[in-house]
Structures are given as C-alpha cells and as structure tokens.
FIKOLKE-391604 format. One record per residue (C-alpha): residue number from 1; chain; x, y negated, z negated. Coordinates in steps of 0.2 Angstrom, whole numbers, always signed. Layout:
# FIKOLKE-391604
k = NUM, c = A, c1 = X, c2 = Y, c3 = Z $
...
This chain:
# FIKOLKE-391604
k = 1, c = A, c1 = -196, c2 = -172, c3 = -92 $
k = 2, c = A, c1 = -184, c2 = -186, c3 = -91 $
k = 3, c = A, c1 = -176, c2 = -181, c3 = -74 $
k = 4, c = A, c1 = -193, c2 = -179, c3 = -66 $
k = 5, c = A, c1 = -199, c2 = -196, c3 = -73 $
k = 6, c = A, c1 = -184, c2 = -204, c3 = -65 $
k = 7, c = A, c1 = -188, c2 = -196, c3 = -48 $
k = 8, c = A, c1 = -206, c2 = -204, c3 = -49 $
k = 9, c = A, c1 = -198, c2 = -222, c3 = -49 $
k = 10, c = A, c1 = -188, c2 = -217, c3 = -35 $
k = 11, c = A, c1 = -202, c2 = -212, c3 = -24 $
k = 12, c = A, c1 = -208, c2 = -231, c3 = -21 $
k = 13, c = A, c1 = -192, c2 = -231, c3 = -10 $
k = 14, c = A, c1 = -193, c2 = -215, c3 = +0 $
k = 15, c = A, c1 = -208, c2 = -212, c3 = +10 $
k = 16, c = A, c1 = -214, c2 = -221, c3 = +24 $
k = 17, c = A, c1 = -229, c2 = -217, c3 = +35 $
k = 18, c = A, c1 = -239, c2 = -223, c3 = +49 $
k = 19, c = A, c1 = -258, c2 = -221, c3 = +51 $
k = 20, c = A, c1 = -270, c2 = -216, c3 = +65 $
k = 21, c = A, c1 = -287, c2 = -219, c3 = +61 $
k = 22, c = A, c1 = -300, c2 = -205, c3 = +65 $
k = 23, c = A, c1 = -317, c2 = -201, c3 = +59 $
k = 24, c = A, c1 = -318, c2 = -183, c3 = +52 $
k = 25, c = A, c1 = -334, c2 = -175, c3 = +46 $
k = 26, c = A, c1 = -334, c2 = -158, c3 = +38 $
k = 27, c = A, c1 = -346, c2 = -145, c3 = +41 $
k = 28, c = A, c1 = -360, c2 = -144, c3 = +28 $
k = 29, c = A, c1 = -352, c2 = -156, c3 = +16 $
k = 30, c = A, c1 = -356, c2 = -174, c3 = +9 $
k = 31, c = A, c1 = -341, c2 = -185, c3 = +15 $
k = 32, c = A, c1 = -335, c2 = -192, c3 = +30 $
k = 33, c = A, c1 = -317, c2 = -199, c3 = +30 $
k = 34, c = A, c1 = -304, c2 = -207, c3 = +40 $
k = 35, c = A, c1 = -290, c2 = -195, c3 = +44 $
k = 36, c = A, c1 = -272, c2 = -204, c3 = +41 $
k = 37, c = A, c1 = -255, c2 = -197, c3 = +50 $
k = 38, c = A, c1 = -239, c2 = -200, c3 = +40 $
k = 39, c = A, c1 = -221, c2 = -197, c3 = +42 $
k = 40, c = A, c1 = -214, c2 = -187, c3 = +27 $
k = 41, c = A, c1 = -195, c2 = -187, c3 = +22 $
k = 42, c = A, c1 = -184, c2 = -173, c3 = +14 $
k = 43, c = A, c1 = -184, c2 = -172, c3 = -5 $
k = 44, c = A, c1 = -173, c2 = -157, c3 = -5 $
k = 45, c = A, c1 = -166, c2 = -156, c3 = +12 $
k = 46, c = A, c1 = -161, c2 = -137, c3 = +10 $
k = 47, c = A, c1 = -164, c2 = -123, c3 = -1 $
k = 48, c = A, c1 = -153, c2 = -108, c3 = -6 $
k = 49, c = A, c1 = -154, c2 = -92, c3 = +9 $
k = 50, c = A, c1 = -161, c2 = -84, c3 = -7 $
k = 51, c = A, c1 = -178, c2 = -94, c3 = -4 $
k = 52, c = A, c1 = -178, c2 = -92, c3 = +15 $
k = 53, c = A, c1 = -196, c2 = -88, c3 = +15 $
k = 54, c = A, c1 = -202, c2 = -99, c3 = +0 $
k = 55, c = A, c1 = -220, c2 = -98, c3 = -3 $
k = 56, c = A, c1 = -227, c2 = -106, c3 = -19 $
k = 57, c = A, c1 = -220, c2 = -122, c3 = -27 $
k = 58, c = A, c1 = -221, c2 = -128, c3 = -45 $
k = 59, c = A, c1 = -213, c2 = -141, c3 = -56 $
k = 60, c = A, c1 = -209, c2 = -135, c3 = -74 $
k = 61, c = A, c1 = -196, c2 = -138, c3 = -87 $
k = 62, c = A, c1 = -185, c2 = -151, c3 = -76 $
k = 63, c = A, c1 = -184, c2 = -138, c3 = -62 $
k = 64, c = A, c1 = -193, c2 = -133, c3 = -46 $
k = 65, c = A, c1 = -200, c2 = -115, c3 = -45 $
k = 66, c = A, c1 = -203, c2 = -104, c3 = -29 $
k = 67, c = A, c1 = -202, c2 = -86, c3 = -23 $
k = 68, c = A, c1 = -203, c2 = -76, c3 = -7 $
k = 69, c = A, c1 = -217, c2 = -69, c3 = +0 $
k = 70, c = A, c1 = -220, c2 = -52, c3 = +6 $
k = 71, c = A, c1 = -205, c2 = -42, c3 = +6 $
k = 72, c = A, c1 = -195, c2 = -52, c3 = -6 $
k = 73, c = A, c1 = -191, c2 = -46, c3 = -23 $
k = 74, c = A, c1 = -201, c2 = -48, c3 = -39 $
k = 75, c = A, c1 = -192, c2 = -64, c3 = -43 $
k = 76, c = A, c1 = -195, c2 = -82, c3 = -48 $
k = 77, c = A, c1 = -181, c2 = -94, c3 = -44 $
k = 78, c = A, c1 = -179, c2 = -111, c3 = -54 $
k = 79, c = A, c1 = -168, c2 = -124, c3 = -44 $
k = 80, c = A, c1 = -165, c2 = -143, c3 = -46 $
k = 81, c = A, c1 = -164, c2 = -158, c3 = -35 $
k = 82, c = A, c1 = -149, c2 = -152, c3 = -26 $
k = 83, c = A, c1 = -156, c2 = -135, c3 = -20 $
k = 84, c = A, c1 = -146, c2 = -126, c3 = -31 $
k = 85, c = A, c1 = -153, c2 = -111, c3 = -41 $
k = 86, c = A, c1 = -152, c2 = -112, c3 = -59 $
k = 87, c = A, c1 = -163, c2 = -98, c3 = -66 $
k = 88, c = A, c1 = -167, c2 = -82, c3 = -59 $
k = 89, c = A, c1 = -182, c2 = -73, c3 = -68 $
k = 90, c = A, c1 = -187, c2 = -55, c3 = -62 $
k = 91, c = A, c1 = -203, c2 = -48, c3 = -67 $
k = 92, c = A, c1 = -204, c2 = -31, c3 = -74 $
k = 93, c = A, c1 = -214, c2 = -17, c3 = -68 $
k = 94, c = A, c1 = -223, c2 = -26, c3 = -55 $
k = 95, c = A, c1 = -221, c2 = -26, c3 = -35 $
k = 96, c = A, c1 = -222, c2 = -41, c3 = -24 $
k = 97, c = A, c1 = -234, c2 = -34, c3 = -11 $
k = 98, c = A, c1 = -238, c2 = -53, c3 = -5 $
k = 99, c = A, c1 = -234, c2 = -66, c3 = -18 $
k = 100, c = A, c1 = -241, c2 = -81, c3 = -10 $
k = 101, c = A, c1 = -246, c2 = -95, c3 = -24 $
k = 102, c = A, c1 = -241, c2 = -101, c3 = -41 $
k = 103, c = A, c1 = -249, c2 = -112, c3 = -53 $
k = 104, c = A, c1 = -248, c2 = -116, c3 = -73 $
k = 105, c = A, c1 = -257, c2 = -122, c3 = -88 $
k = 106, c = A, c1 = -249, c2 = -127, c3 = -105 $
k = 107, c = A, c1 = -244, c2 = -109, c3 = -110 $
k = 108, c = A, c1 = -244, c2 = -98, c3 = -94 $
k = 109, c = A, c1 = -238, c2 = -96, c3 = -76 $
k = 110, c = A, c1 = -249, c2 = -87, c3 = -64 $
k = 111, c = A, c1 = -243, c2 = -79, c3 = -48 $
k = 112, c = A, c1 = -255, c2 = -75, c3 = -35 $
k = 113, c = A, c1 = -251, c2 = -57, c3 = -27 $
k = 114, c = A, c1 = -266, c2 = -60, c3 = -13 $
k = 115, c = A, c1 = -259, c2 = -61, c3 = +3 $
k = 116, c = A, c1 = -270, c2 = -51, c3 = +14 $
k = 117, c = A, c1 = -266, c2 = -55, c3 = +33 $
k = 118, c = A, c1 = -274, c2 = -38, c3 = +38 $
k = 119, c = A, c1 = -289, c2 = -40, c3 = +27 $
k = 120, c = A, c1 = -287, c2 = -22, c3 = +21 $
k = 121, c = A, c1 = -279, c2 = -23, c3 = +4 $
k = 122, c = A, c1 = -288, c2 = -16, c3 = -11 $
k = 123, c = A, c1 = -275, c2 = -21, c3 = -24 $
k = 124, c = A, c1 = -276, c2 = -38, c3 = -25 $
k = 125, c = A, c1 = -270, c2 = -46, c3 = -42 $
k = 126, c = A, c1 = -264, c2 = -61, c3 = -50 $
k = 127, c = A, c1 = -248, c2 = -60, c3 = -62 $
k = 128, c = A, c1 = -248, c2 = -69, c3 = -79 $
k = 129, c = A, c1 = -232, c2 = -74, c3 = -88 $
k = 130, c = A, c1 = -229, c2 = -83, c3 = -104 $
k = 131, c = A, c1 = -220, c2 = -98, c3 = -103 $
k = 132, c = A, c1 = -211, c2 = -95, c3 = -119 $
k = 133, c = A, c1 = -204, c2 = -79, c3 = -112 $
k = 134, c = A, c1 = -193, c2 = -89, c3 = -100 $
k = 135, c = A, c1 = -177, c2 = -92, c3 = -109 $
k = 136, c = A, c1 = -160, c2 = -102, c3 = -105 $
k = 137, c = A, c1 = -152, c2 = -87, c3 = -97 $
k = 138, c = A, c1 = -147, c2 = -89, c3 = -79 $
k = 139, c = A, c1 = -154, c2 = -72, c3 = -75 $
k = 140, c = A, c1 = -166, c2 = -63, c3 = -86 $
k = 141, c = A, c1 = -182, c2 = -50, c3 = -85 $
k = 142, c = A, c1 = -198, c2 = -53, c3 = -93 $
k = 143, c = A, c1 = -216, c2 = -44, c3 = -93 $
k = 144, c = A, c1 = -231, c2 = -50, c3 = -84 $
k = 145, c = A, c1 = -250, c2 = -45, c3 = -86 $
k = 146, c = A, c1 = -261, c2 = -42, c3 = -71 $
k = 147, c = A, c1 = -277, c2 = -50, c3 = -68 $
k = 148, c = A, c1 = -286, c2 = -39, c3 = -54 $
k = 149, c = A, c1 = -299, c2 = -44, c3 = -41 $
k = 150, c = A, c1 = -309, c2 = -39, c3 = -26 $
k = 151, c = A, c1 = -322, c2 = -50, c3 = -16 $
k = 152, c = A, c1 = -339, c2 = -46, c3 = -20 $
k = 153, c = A, c1 = -344, c2 = -50, c3 = -2 $
k = 154, c = A, c1 = -330, c2 = -39, c3 = +7 $
k = 155, c = A, c1 = -339, c2 = -23, c3 = +13 $
k = 156, c = A, c1 = -327, c2 = -18, c3 = +27 $
k = 157, c = A, c1 = -308, c2 = -17, c3 = +25 $
k = 158, c = A, c1 = -304, c2 = -13, c3 = +45 $
k = 159, c = A, c1 = -301, c2 = -31, c3 = +50 $
k = 160, c = A, c1 = -288, c2 = -34, c3 = +66 $
k = 161, c = A, c1 = -272, c2 = -43, c3 = +61 $
k = 162, c = A, c1 = -275, c2 = -62, c3 = +58 $
k = 163, c = A, c1 = -293, c2 = -61, c3 = +59 $
k = 164, c = A, c1 = -299, c2 = -58, c3 = +43 $
k = 165, c = A, c1 = -309, c2 = -71, c3 = +31 $
k = 166, c = A, c1 = -302, c2 = -62, c3 = +15 $
k = 167, c = A, c1 = -284, c2 = -69, c3 = +15 $
k = 168, c = A, c1 = -278, c2 = -80, c3 = +2 $
k = 169, c = A, c1 = -263, c2 = -90, c3 = -2 $
k = 170, c = A, c1 = -268, c2 = -105, c3 = -13 $
k = 171, c = A, c1 = -273, c2 = -106, c3 = -33 $
k = 172, c = A, c1 = -274, c2 = -119, c3 = -44 $
k = 173, c = A, c1 = -277, c2 = -117, c3 = -64 $
k = 174, c = A, c1 = -291, c2 = -128, c3 = -71 $
k = 175, c = A, c1 = -301, c2 = -126, c3 = -88 $
k = 176, c = A, c1 = -304, c2 = -108, c3 = -93 $
k = 177, c = A, c1 = -302, c2 = -102, c3 = -75 $
k = 178, c = A, c1 = -291, c2 = -100, c3 = -60 $
k = 179, c = A, c1 = -297, c2 = -106, c3 = -42 $
k = 180, c = A, c1 = -292, c2 = -96, c3 = -27 $
k = 181, c = A, c1 = -295, c2 = -104, c3 = -9 $
k = 182, c = A, c1 = -296, c2 = -92, c3 = +6 $
k = 183, c = A, c1 = -287, c2 = -93, c3 = +22 $
k = 184, c = A, c1 = -300, c2 = -89, c3 = +35 $
k = 185, c = A, c1 = -291, c2 = -84, c3 = +51 $
k = 186, c = A, c1 = -307, c2 = -84, c3 = +61 $
k = 187, c = A, c1 = -317, c2 = -99, c3 = +56 $
k = 188, c = A, c1 = -303, c2 = -113, c3 = +50 $
k = 189, c = A, c1 = -313, c2 = -114, c3 = +33 $
k = 190, c = A, c1 = -308, c2 = -111, c3 = +15 $
k = 191, c = A, c1 = -319, c2 = -103, c3 = +2 $
k = 192, c = A, c1 = -317, c2 = -106, c3 = -16 $
k = 193, c = A, c1 = -318, c2 = -92, c3 = -28 $
k = 194, c = A, c1 = -317, c2 = -93, c3 = -47 $
k = 195, c = A, c1 = -309, c2 = -79, c3 = -58 $
k = 196, c = A, c1 = -306, c2 = -80, c3 = -78 $
k = 197, c = A, c1 = -288, c2 = -81, c3 = -84 $
k = 198, c = A, c1 = -290, c2 = -65, c3 = -94 $
k = 199, c = A, c1 = -283, c2 = -49, c3 = -90 $
k = 200, c = A, c1 = -296, c2 = -38, c3 = -81 $
k = 201, c = A, c1 = -304, c2 = -32, c3 = -66 $
k = 202, c = A, c1 = -316, c2 = -43, c3 = -57 $
k = 203, c = A, c1 = -327, c2 = -45, c3 = -42 $
k = 204, c = A, c1 = -327, c2 = -63, c3 = -36 $
k = 205, c = A, c1 = -342, c2 = -72, c3 = -27 $
k = 206, c = A, c1 = -339, c2 = -87, c3 = -17 $
k = 207, c = A, c1 = -342, c2 = -103, c3 = -25 $
k = 208, c = A, c1 = -341, c2 = -115, c3 = -11 $
k = 209, c = A, c1 = -334, c2 = -118, c3 = +6 $
k = 210, c = A, c1 = -326, c2 = -132, c3 = +16 $
k = 211, c = A, c1 = -321, c2 = -134, c3 = +34 $
k = 212, c = A, c1 = -301, c2 = -139, c3 = +32 $
k = 213, c = A, c1 = -301, c2 = -135, c3 = +52 $
k = 214, c = A, c1 = -284, c2 = -124, c3 = +49 $
k = 215, c = A, c1 = -276, c2 = -112, c3 = +38 $
k = 216, c = A, c1 = -274, c2 = -115, c3 = +20 $
k = 217, c = A, c1 = -258, c2 = -111, c3 = +13 $
k = 218, c = A, c1 = -256, c2 = -119, c3 = -4 $
k = 219, c = A, c1 = -264, c2 = -129, c3 = -18 $
k = 220, c = A, c1 = -261, c2 = -140, c3 = -33 $
k = 221, c = A, c1 = -270, c2 = -151, c3 = -44 $
k = 222, c = A, c1 = -262, c2 = -166, c3 = -54 $
k = 223, c = A, c1 = -258, c2 = -169, c3 = -71 $
k = 224, c = A, c1 = -273, c2 = -179, c3 = -73 $
k = 225, c = A, c1 = -285, c2 = -166, c3 = -66 $
k = 226, c = A, c1 = -293, c2 = -178, c3 = -54 $
k = 227, c = A, c1 = -284, c2 = -175, c3 = -38 $
k = 228, c = A, c1 = -283, c2 = -158, c3 = -28 $
k = 229, c = A, c1 = -272, c2 = -156, c3 = -13 $
k = 230, c = A, c1 = -272, c2 = -141, c3 = -1 $
k = 231, c = A, c1 = -260, c2 = -139, c3 = +11 $
k = 232, c = A, c1 = -259, c2 = -129, c3 = +27 $
k = 233, c = A, c1 = -256, c2 = -130, c3 = +46 $
k = 234, c = A, c1 = -266, c2 = -127, c3 = +63 $
k = 235, c = A, c1 = -256, c2 = -122, c3 = +77 $
k = 236, c = A, c1 = -241, c2 = -126, c3 = +66 $
k = 237, c = A, c1 = -247, c2 = -144, c3 = +66 $
k = 238, c = A, c1 = -246, c2 = -148, c3 = +46 $
k = 239, c = A, c1 = -259, c2 = -156, c3 = +35 $
k = 240, c = A, c1 = -265, c2 = -160, c3 = +18 $
k = 241, c = A, c1 = -283, c2 = -161, c3 = +12 $
k = 242, c = A, c1 = -284, c2 = -173, c3 = -3 $
k = 243, c = A, c1 = -299, c2 = -171, c3 = -14 $
k = 244, c = A, c1 = -304, c2 = -185, c3 = -26 $
k = 245, c = A, c1 = -319, c2 = -191, c3 = -37 $
k = 246, c = A, c1 = -325, c2 = -174, c3 = -41 $
k = 247, c = A, c1 = -336, c2 = -169, c3 = -55 $
k = 248, c = A, c1 = -330, c2 = -154, c3 = -66 $
k = 249, c = A, c1 = -324, c2 = -140, c3 = -55 $
k = 250, c = A, c1 = -335, c2 = -147, c3 = -39 $
k = 251, c = A, c1 = -319, c2 = -150, c3 = -30 $
k = 252, c = A, c1 = -327, c2 = -152, c3 = -12 $
k = 253, c = A, c1 = -341, c2 = -162, c3 = -20 $
k = 254, c = A, c1 = -332, c2 = -179, c3 = -21 $
k = 255, c = A, c1 = -322, c2 = -188, c3 = -8 $
k = 256, c = A, c1 = -309, c2 = -180, c3 = +5 $
k = 257, c = A, c1 = -295, c2 = -187, c3 = +15 $
k = 258, c = A, c1 = -286, c2 = -178, c3 = +28 $
k = 259, c = A, c1 = -268, c2 = -181, c3 = +29 $
k = 260, c = A, c1 = -258, c2 = -175, c3 = +45 $
k = 261, c = A, c1 = -240, c2 = -173, c3 = +42 $
k = 262, c = A, c1 = -235, c2 = -179, c3 = +59 $
k = 263, c = A, c1 = -216, c2 = -175, c3 = +58 $
k = 264, c = A, c1 = -219, c2 = -158, c3 = +52 $
k = 265, c = A, c1 = -225, c2 = -150, c3 = +67 $
k = 266, c = A, c1 = -218, c2 = -132, c3 = +70 $
k = 267, c = A, c1 = -214, c2 = -131, c3 = +52 $
k = 268, c = A, c1 = -223, c2 = -117, c3 = +42 $
k = 269, c = A, c1 = -229, c2 = -127, c3 = +25 $
k = 270, c = A, c1 = -232, c2 = -114, c3 = +13 $
k = 271, c = A, c1 = -232, c2 = -124, c3 = -5 $
k = 272, c = A, c1 = -238, c2 = -138, c3 = -13 $
k = 273, c = A, c1 = -235, c2 = -146, c3 = -29 $
k = 274, c = A, c1 = -239, c2 = -163, c3 = -38 $
k = 275, c = A, c1 = -224, c2 = -173, c3 = -44 $
k = 276, c = A, c1 = -233, c2 = -183, c3 = -57 $
k = 277, c = A, c1 = -251, c2 = -189, c3 = -52 $
k = 278, c = A, c1 = -248, c2 = -198, c3 = -37 $
k = 279, c = A, c1 = -234, c2 = -189, c3 = -26 $
k = 280, c = A, c1 = -234, c2 = -172, c3 = -18 $
k = 281, c = A, c1 = -219, c2 = -161, c3 = -14 $
k = 282, c = A, c1 = -221, c2 = -149, c3 = +1 $
k = 283, c = A, c1 = -211, c2 = -134, c3 = +5 $
k = 284, c = A, c1 = -207, c2 = -125, c3 = +21 $
k = 285, c = A, c1 = -200, c2 = -109, c3 = +23 $
k = 286, c = A, c1 = -187, c2 = -105, c3 = +37 $
k = 287, c = A, c1 = -197, c2 = -108, c3 = +53 $
k = 288, c = A, c1 = -195, c2 = -112, c3 = +72 $
k = 289, c = A, c1 = -178, c2 = -118, c3 = +68 $
k = 290, c = A, c1 = -182, c2 = -129, c3 = +53 $
k = 291, c = A, c1 = -173, c2 = -123, c3 = +38 $
k = 292, c = A, c1 = -181, c2 = -120, c3 = +21 $
k = 293, c = A, c1 = -184, c2 = -136, c3 = +12 $
k = 294, c = A, c1 = -195, c2 = -148, c3 = +1 $
k = 295, c = A, c1 = -202, c2 = -164, c3 = +8 $
k = 296, c = A, c1 = -212, c2 = -178, c3 = -2 $
k = 297, c = A, c1 = -227, c2 = -188, c3 = +1 $
k = 298, c = A, c1 = -231, c2 = -203, c3 = -8 $
k = 299, c = A, c1 = -249, c2 = -205, c3 = -11 $
k = 300, c = A, c1 = -247, c2 = -223, c3 = -17 $
k = 301, c = A, c1 = -243, c2 = -228, c3 = +0 $
k = 302, c = A, c1 = -260, c2 = -222, c3 = +5 $
k = 303, c = A, c1 = -269, c2 = -231, c3 = -9 $
k = 304, c = A, c1 = -261, c2 = -248, c3 = -6 $
k = 305, c = A, c1 = -265, c2 = -248, c3 = +13 $
k = 306, c = A, c1 = -246, c2 = -248, c3 = +18 $
k = 307, c = A, c1 = -247, c2 = -232, c3 = +28 $
C-alpha cells in the first residue's frame, strides 16, 4: 500500500473548493445540513478506451479497479495512477447483463450485476470472487460464485424505460452483509436493501429510504467504517451525499452532507471509492464530450473550513 499512502499526502495540495451555503432538508429523516459546492480536479486525467464506460471503482492491491457496464465483457481491469491497465481479470461462466457496482471485504470482491433501467429483470445477482485467486499475471481467468436476489416489494415487471424504482447501481460491504442502494428514476430517492454475503437466492425487503434528490450511481464506505459516500447526478449535475455519525448499519440515522460537484456538470459520474479515510475518488464514463477519467475530492478541506 506504499504507493497509495504516498498519494494521500499529496492530496493536501491537490483539491480546491468553493462553497455555496444552502439548507437542505431530507424527506422523512432526522438531519438538516448545509450543502456545499466544490470544484474537483482530475486524479487520473484519462483512462484506457477499454474502460470508456467505467462503472464501478475500487482501490485494491496498489491498483484502481473498474469495469464496463451493460454491453461490456466479463472482465475487471486493474490500472495504475497513469491510467495504464496492469491486470485484466476475466470471470468464467458468467455474463455481464449490467454490471454496475464493486465493493470488497478482507477476503472477497463483490460485483453487482443488478442494473435494471427498465425494471423488468428477473436475474439480478451479485458476483463473489476470492481475492487470493487474483495472481500477478497481466491476463487471467477466475471463477465467481453467484448471490441471487429479487425485490420482495416488486409485483410487476412492466415499468416504462427509466421510470422504475427497482434499479440499482450502488453497493457496499459492511459486517456480514452487503447493502445496496436503489436508483429510483421516478422519485429521486434511494432505498437500502440488506443481503447476506453467502451464496443463495434472497428476497430483499427495504430497510430505509433517503431523499437524495437525484439518481444514485455508486457507493463506498471508508476503511474506518464511519463514513458512507453515495455519488450520483440530477439532470447531469453531479453530487455526493456524505453520511457520518451513524450507529451500526443505520447509515441514514446520523449526519448527512450534500456536496455538489460544481465543475462536473454534464459528466456521468458512475463510481466512487475512498482513498484512505478522508479522500474520495469519483469516476466518470465517456459522456457529453468528457473522456473517461477519475477525479479526487479531499474531505479534509471540508472539515477544516477551507472550502
């Protein structure tokens, strides 16, 4: 992790931000927080064309990891700070219906094949792979186990395109469970669902709801497990919701802060990953003239009042 630690020290000089105070109240929840607007800067200015539709984002083994969403092949790509791909890991005997999110714990990596823009999928699943199966070869193939699920509350599968509440693009690993965050096209809210990490087929009931006022496309929790970040956009205006001071898995029960990414308008922000406890990386796929790349957000700037 030496390279990653070195990057953390550099971040104090990288990120600049400006604030615009605005009170934001979230429907049905406990906190009223100020929203801030910040300018982010490129961290990896350009990724390989192999990742033109990068969706998930994760930091592991001194590399950054991502993949393409629907229509992409069944491969994970590990790339370095220059954007050069160093490892390509193909998953055997699975299909990329619509891979959208990636998360990890000490022993495993989880990939969410649960993108569902039309609301009619009946093959939602999470792929589970062992970290120890990834070796030093530049190209390799490994096996994955499947965790299948359906939404207990979904009774119909004929939603019109981009109108379903049963889409999902965000997931984190926490304790013995995985938590997924819905992308509700109609209401602009997100719903949390909890799912075991073990192979099986599950019916998921909603655990909590938060009015994010947009579409959630990625999630991550920091190494200390006390900060949850959700990334998304509303009319292609990108934002991050940061949740802190929560107890256990009651992520929405503590404090919340809306961070508007003011210079990422017209960018399709799809992935988010903590780099240490106090910095965030945000990935954008190729969209509206913006090339696929990774940006950085230094949360210390917010905490110190220098935004």
